[in-house]
N, C-alpha and C positions, 0 to 999 in steps of 0.2 A: 460485482465483488469489490470489497473495500478493504484495503490494508490499514491497520492501525499500528501506531508505534509511538513510543515516548521514552525519553531518558532523563527527564527532569520532573521534579514534583510540580503539581498544579494546585490550585486552590482546594481541590477535593482530596489531595493526598499524593502518595508516590505513584509512579507510572502505571502499575497494575490497576490501582483504584481509578486512575484517570481513564484507562481503556474501558473499564467496566462502566463508568459514568457516560462515556461516549456511546457505548453500545446501548445503554438504557435510554439515551436521548434520541436514538434513530427512529423509533416508531412515531414519536411526536413530529418528526421532520418528514413524515411520509415514506419512510423506509421500513418495510416489513421484514423482520429478521427471518431468514430461512435456515441458516446454519451459522454456528460460531466455532472457530477453531480453538484448540488449546492455546494458552499463552506460552510464548517462548522467550527465553533469555538469549539475546543475540549481541555480538560485538558491535560497537559503534561503527556506523558507516557515514563517511569514510573513516578508516582507521585513524585513531588519535584525535578525533574531533570532539570527544567528550565521553561521558559515562556510557556504559553499555545500555542497550535498549530492552524494552519489553515489546514484543510484536505479536500480532494476531491478524487473522483475516475473517471477515464476515461475508456471507452471501445474503443479499437482500432482494426484495421484490418491490417494484414501484411503478406507478403509472407516469411518473415524472420523466421528462426528457433528461439526457445525461448532463447537460449544462446546469439544469436546475438542481439535480442531485449534487453536483459539485458545489454549487452555491450553498446548499443546506449543510453539506459537510464542513465547509469553511465557517458557517455560522456556529456549528457545534464546537469547532476548534476555538473560536473566539469566546464562547460561553465558558470554556474550560481554561481560559487564560493564555491561549496561544497568541504570540506576537511574532509575525514573520520579519525577522531581522536579517538572516543570513541563509543563503541556499545551503542545504545539507548541514545546517548547524544544529546545536542542541535545541531540544524542544520538549514542551510538556506533553504535547499531543500532535500527531500528524495523521490525517485521514486522507488516504490516496484512493481515488477512484481507479481501480485496476482495469475493469472491463464491465461492459453492459452487454451480456449475451455474446453474440458474435459481431457486434457493431465495430466498424472501423471508422474512426473519426480523425480529422475531417475527411481524409481519404487515404488510400493505400500508399500513395507517394509521400505524403507528409509524414505518415506514421513511420514509414521505412527510413526517411531522412533523419528523424529523431532517434530511431532505434540504432542507426549506424553512426551517430554522432561520435567523433573521437572522444576518448575519456577526458582529456584535458578541457575540452569545450563543455562537456556535460556539467562540470562544476561551475562553469562561468555563466551559462545562458539557460534560460527556461523558456518553454514555449509560451506564446502569447495567446494560445487557444487550446482548447481541450483536445488531447491526443489519446485515442483509445485504440487498442488496448494500451495500457501504460507501456511506454517504449522500452523500459528496461526490466520489466517483471521477469523475463526469461533468464536474466543474469543474476538474480538476487535470491540467495538461499533464504534470507529472512522474510521473503514474500512467498516463495514457492513451497517451502516446508509447511507453513500454516495453510496455504491453499490446498496442498496435498491432503491435509487433514479432512477437509470438507468437500472438495471438488476435484478429486484426482483425475476425473475424466474430462474436465473442461478442455476444449481444444482451442488453441490460439488460432484465430481466423486467418492469419497471414502465414504463420509458420507451419500450420497443419500438424502440430504436435500437442499432445495432451500434457497436463501438469505433471503427471507421474514421469513421463519421459523427459520433460524439460528439467525436472528435479534430478533425475538420474544422470543427466549430462553435466551437472555441476561438479567442480572438483570435490573429492571426498572431504578435504579439509574444511571447505565452506559449509558442507552439510553437517559435519561434526560440531561446528561452532554454534549451531542452532539447537538449543537444549530446552526441553519442556520445563516450564516454571514449576 
């Protein structure tokens, strides 16, 4: 599963058009589309860091290993004008590898360490290796609501909870702020 988001225009247009372009680029990158969520209008994260976002999630199939999938997602981002300047900053496109089946990478201890990282440190440091499932997907309505659209039964391999229950555990205010486009 891949999360898509953007809050700035790209060379192909406004955020929704950029997400469409990213989705269209995935098959050529070896990522066969299985399902695409609706697009959602979501508040900027973190709050006050820029314009609101357009977010979605896609389910893909690929014979590629997770690290290669991530490299290809970064290549699509570059094709669409993404420049990585600031962690959690404004961006034309962000493609996050959320999960690859029930894979836990690099291992459960590292995934747990990143998942439990204090909020102040989350904004300051980034992993130097691929961590799957994405360490904070269970906290983010802008990820879980689109995931619920296409994969409500996917079970987090370490938390043992499906997307629907993770989504239901979020504060109602967070869920209300994720609105279909």
